[in-house]
C-alpha positions in Angstrom: 0.0 0.0 0.0 1.3 3.4 -0.9 2.4 5.8 1.9 -0.1 8.4 3.1 2.7 11.0 3.5 2.9 13.9 1.1 5.7 16.4 0.9 5.9 18.9 3.7 9.5 20.0 3.9 11.2 19.7 7.3 9.2 19.3 10.5 11.0 19.5 13.9 10.8 16.3 15.9 13.4 16.5 18.6 17.1 17.3 19.4 20.1 15.0 19.4 21.3 13.8 22.7 19.5 14.1 26.0 19.1 17.9 26.0 15.7 19.5 26.5 13.6 19.8 23.3 12.0 23.2 23.5 11.2 23.3 19.8 11.8 27.0 20.1 12.4 29.4 17.2 14.5 32.5 16.8 13.3 35.7 15.2 15.1 36.9 12.1 14.1 39.4 9.4 13.2 39.1 5.8 13.7 42.2 3.6 10.3 43.6 2.7 11.4 43.8 -1.0 12.4 40.1 -1.1 10.3 38.6 -3.9 11.3 34.9 -3.1 8.5 33.0 -1.5 9.6 31.1 1.6 7.4 28.3 2.8 6.9 26.7 6.2 9.4 23.8 6.4 11.8 25.4 3.9 15.5 25.6 4.6 16.8 29.2 4.8 20.2 30.9 4.7 21.7 34.1 6.2 22.6 37.0 3.9 25.4 39.5 4.3 22.7 42.2 4.5 21.5 40.8 7.9 18.3 39.3 6.4 17.5 35.7 5.6 16.3 34.1 2.4 15.4 30.7 1.1 18.1 28.2 0.2 19.3 28.7 -3.3 19.4 32.5 -3.1 23.2 32.5 -2.6 25.3 32.2 -5.7 27.0 28.8 -5.8 25.3 27.6 -2.7 28.3 28.7 -0.6 26.4 29.5 2.6 25.6 27.0 5.3 21.9 26.6 6.2 20.7 28.8 9.1 17.7 26.6 9.9 14.1 25.9 8.9 11.5 28.6 8.3 8.3 28.2 10.3 6.3 31.3 9.6 6.3 35.1 9.6 4.6 38.3 10.8 4.3 41.5 8.8 2.1 44.5 8.2 0.0 44.4 5.0 0.7 47.2 2.5 -2.9 46.9 1.5 -4.9 46.9 4.7 -2.4 48.2 7.2 -3.2 45.2 9.4 -0.8 42.7 11.0 -0.6 39.4 9.1 0.5 36.1 10.6 1.3 33.6 7.9 2.8 30.1 7.4 4.8 31.5 4.5 6.3 34.6 3.1 4.5 35.2 -0.2 7.2 37.4 -1.7 5.2 40.6 -1.6 2.6 42.5 0.2 4.5 43.9 3.2 4.5 47.6 4.3 8.1 48.6 4.0 7.8 50.9 7.1 7.5 47.8 9.3 9.7 44.8 9.7 9.0 41.4 8.3 9.6 39.0 11.2 10.6 35.4 10.4 10.6 32.6 12.9 13.2 29.9 12.3 14.2 26.7 13.9 17.9 27.2 14.1 19.3 24.9 16.8 22.2 23.0 15.2 21.1 19.9 17.2 17.5 20.1 16.1 16.3 17.0 14.3 13.6 17.0 11.6 11.4 14.5 9.7 11.3 14.8 5.9 9.8 12.4 3.4 11.7 10.6 0.7 11.2 11.8 -2.9 11.1 8.3 -4.3 11.2 4.6 -3.4 13.9 3.4 -1.0 13.3 -0.2 -2.4 13.3 -2.0 0.9 13.6 -1.5 4.7 17.1 -2.9 4.5 18.2 -0.5 1.8 16.7 2.4 3.7 18.5 1.3 6.9 21.7 1.3 4.8 21.2 5.0 4.1 21.3 6.0 7.8 24.4 8.2 8.5 24.6 9.1 4.8 24.1 12.6 3.5 21.6 13.9 1.0 20.2 17.1 -0.7 16.7 18.4 -1.1 14.4 17.7 -3.9 12.2 20.7 -4.7 13.8 22.6 -1.8 12.4 26.0 -2.8 8.8 25.2 -3.8 5.6 24.9 -1.9 1.8 25.6 -1.8 0.4 29.1 -1.8 -2.8 27.6 -0.4 -1.4 25.9 2.7 1.9 27.8 2.9 3.7 24.5 3.4 6.9 23.5 1.6 7.0 20.7 -0.9 10.6 19.9 -0.2 11.5 16.2 0.1 14.8 14.4 0.6 16.2 13.6 -2.9 16.8 9.9 -2.8 19.0 10.1 -5.9 21.4 12.5 -4.1 22.1 10.2 -1.1 25.9 9.9 -0.8 28.8 10.3 1.6 29.5 13.8 0.4 30.0 16.1 3.4 28.8 19.2 1.6 25.2 17.9 1.1 22.6 19.7 3.2 21.1 16.8 5.2 22.5 13.9 7.4 20.1 11.0 7.7 20.1 9.8 11.3 17.1 7.5 11.4 13.7 6.4 10.1 10.6 7.5 11.9 8.3 4.7 13.2 5.1 5.4 11.3 2.8 2.4 10.5 1.0 4.3 7.8 4.2 5.1 5.9 6.2 1.9 5.8 5.9 1.0 2.1 9.5 1.2 1.1 8.7 0.6 -2.5 7.0 4.0 -2.7 7.8 7.7 -2.0 7.0 9.2 1.3 9.1 7.3 3.8 9.6 9.6 6.8 13.4 10.0 7.4 14.8 11.7 10.5 17.6 14.1 9.6 19.6 17.0 10.9 21.1 19.9 9.0 24.7 19.4 7.8 26.9 22.5 7.7 24.6 24.5 10.0 25.5 28.2 10.1 24.9 28.4 13.8 27.1 25.5 14.8 30.0 26.4 17.1 32.7 26.0 14.4 30.7 28.0 11.8 29.3 26.8 8.5 31.1 24.0 6.8 31.0 24.1 3.0 32.6 21.4 0.8 34.3 19.9 3.9 36.0 23.1 5.0 35.2 25.4 7.8 34.1 28.9 6.7 34.8 31.2 9.6 34.0 34.4 7.8 30.3 33.9 7.9 28.4 35.5 5.0 
């Protein structure tokens, strides 16, 4: 039977180790003129301007991920009223007020993300634990729900340290255990996290200069 999971980007599920899981977010800012839509569950990066943007906005992908976008608050340029939204639509904010973004940015945060394709079997899927991977459709999402359509790109799974995700487990989910279909819930953490104590790691080297 096919899995019931659709694509939803990254959802926080815990933290590594025995530390308290507060599932807390940090407030950052999006430039009011930023035309890139950012969906709930999307990976985001820091910019040299002090704002954040969706992954892929940096030339060459040379900036480590800051965390996972979970929603925003801004003042509508049309109504003058405060808007709380799952996603940043890429327009509509009054430039006289900040666009506040809420981001899961704990480097130890773990997330669940669905597989983009079949993992063949449970044994094959288990063999991918501790491997790395990139996103499939990392910048897209639904303008109706505001939720990301990012999945873990099965074809990208490799040992390459520069890939964005590290697979650390498989979520126990009876309704999503068909390994011959897409939608297997994989537990991951962010590789090369910008907020990690040693800074962002890109292509296996530590980048101490930030953005």
